[in-house]
C-alpha positions in Angstrom: -4.8 13.5 -1.7 -8.9 13.5 -2.7 -9.5 9.8 -3.6 -10.3 11.1 -7.4 -6.9 12.2 -8.0 -5.1 8.8 -8.0 -7.9 7.0 -10.0 -7.8 9.7 -12.4 -4.2 9.1 -13.1 -4.7 5.3 -13.6 -5.8 5.6 -17.3 -1.7 7.0 -17.8 1.3 4.5 -17.9 3.0 5.9 -15.2 1.9 8.9 -13.5 4.9 9.5 -11.4 8.7 8.8 -11.5 9.0 8.3 -7.8 9.1 4.6 -6.9 5.6 3.5 -5.6 4.4 1.5 -2.7 1.0 -0.1 -2.4 -1.0 -1.5 0.2 -4.5 -2.5 -0.8 -6.7 -3.8 1.7 -9.8 -2.8 3.9 -8.3 0.1 6.3 -9.4 -1.3 9.6 -7.4 -2.0 12.9 -6.6 -5.8 11.8 -4.9 -4.0 8.6 -2.6 -1.7 10.7 -3.0 1.2 8.2 -1.5 3.6 10.9 1.7 1.9 10.8 2.2 1.8 7.5 1.7 5.5 7.3 4.4 5.9 10.4 6.8 3.9 7.9 5.9 6.1 4.8 7.4 9.2 6.8 10.2 7.5 8.1 10.9 6.3 4.2 10.4 9.9 3.3 12.7 11.5 5.6 15.2 9.5 4.0 14.4 9.5 0.3 11.9 11.9 -1.1 11.5 9.8 -4.4 8.4 7.4 -3.3 4.9 7.8 -3.3 2.6 5.6 -1.7 -1.0 4.5 -2.1 -3.7 2.9 0.5 -6.4 1.8 -1.6 -9.7 0.6 -0.2 -12.1 1.5 2.3 -13.2 1.3 5.8 -13.7 2.6 9.4 -10.4 3.9 9.5 -9.8 5.8 6.0 -10.9 9.5 6.6 -8.8 8.9 10.0 -5.9 7.8 7.7 -6.1 10.6 5.6 -6.0 13.0 8.5 -3.1 11.3 9.8 -1.5 11.5 6.6 -1.9 15.4 6.5 -0.9 15.2 10.6 2.5 13.7 9.4 3.0 16.0 6.9 3.2 13.5 4.2 -0.3 14.0 2.3 1.5 15.2 -0.6 2.7 11.6 -1.3 0.1 9.7 0.0 -2.8 8.7 -2.2 -6.2 7.3 -1.0 -8.4 6.3 -4.0 -11.1 4.2 -1.6 -12.2 0.9 -3.2 -10.3 0.1 -6.4 -12.1 -2.3 -8.6 -10.3 -5.2 -10.6 -9.2 -3.5 -13.8 -7.9 -0.5 -11.9 -6.5 -2.9 -9.5 -4.3 -4.6 -12.2 -3.6 -1.3 -13.3 -2.2 -0.4 -9.9 0.0 -3.4 -9.4 1.3 -2.9 -12.8 2.5 0.5 -11.3 3.5 -0.7 -7.9 7.3 -1.3 -7.2 6.7 -2.7 -3.7 3.4 -4.1 -2.3 3.1 -3.7 1.7 1.1 -5.8 4.0 1.1 -4.5 7.7 -1.7 -6.4 8.8 -0.8 -7.4 12.8 -3.3 -10.3 12.8 -3.8 -11.8 9.1 -4.2 -15.6 9.1 -4.0 -15.2 5.1 -4.9 -12.9 2.5 -5.6 -12.7 -1.1 -3.8 -9.3 -1.9 -0.7 -10.7 -1.4 -1.1 -13.3 -3.6 -2.6 -10.9 -6.3 0.6 -8.8 -5.9 3.1 -12.2 -6.2 1.1 -13.2 -9.1 1.7 -10.1 -10.8 5.3 -10.0 -10.1 6.0 -7.3 -7.6 8.2 -7.5 -4.2 6.0 -8.0 -1.3 6.8 -7.3 2.3 5.0 -8.2 5.2 5.5 -7.9 9.1 6.3 -11.2 10.6 2.8 -12.0 12.4 0.9 -12.3 9.0 0.2 -15.2 7.4 1.8 -13.8 4.4 5.3 -13.9 5.6 5.4 -17.8 5.1 4.5 -17.1 1.5 7.7 -14.2 1.4 10.0 -16.8 2.8 9.1 -19.8 0.3 9.1 -17.3 -2.4 12.5 -15.7 -1.6 10.8 -12.3 -1.6 11.1 -9.6 1.0 10.3 -9.7 5.0 10.1 -6.6 7.2 9.7 -6.6 10.8 
């Protein structure tokens, strides 16, 4: 889906009836965005009532847009690009679960932003964020 389509909807209270799962980061190999897309496909095969947001820029952004199309999930995945602070806060207000699929992340700011906003948080075991997850009693994915 084009970047502008989700950004335009950020001005409305709740643009979709589905649950929204967000990933906000640079879209690079270290952040593991491809794994997020494969997880999205598996989730949608079991329950179509989800939408996904991969917000951010990076060298893999265009490749991830193409990968979403190849996986047949592009109608449910939004790529708004870089999201400034006011739009980020609004995105978090719409988000039901924040995901951090990074494969090598000593510590990230975006999980703290999501937790501070009061949202569920999922991270893979090898991220620094899992220490926050476990201490905060939130969700951990393997």
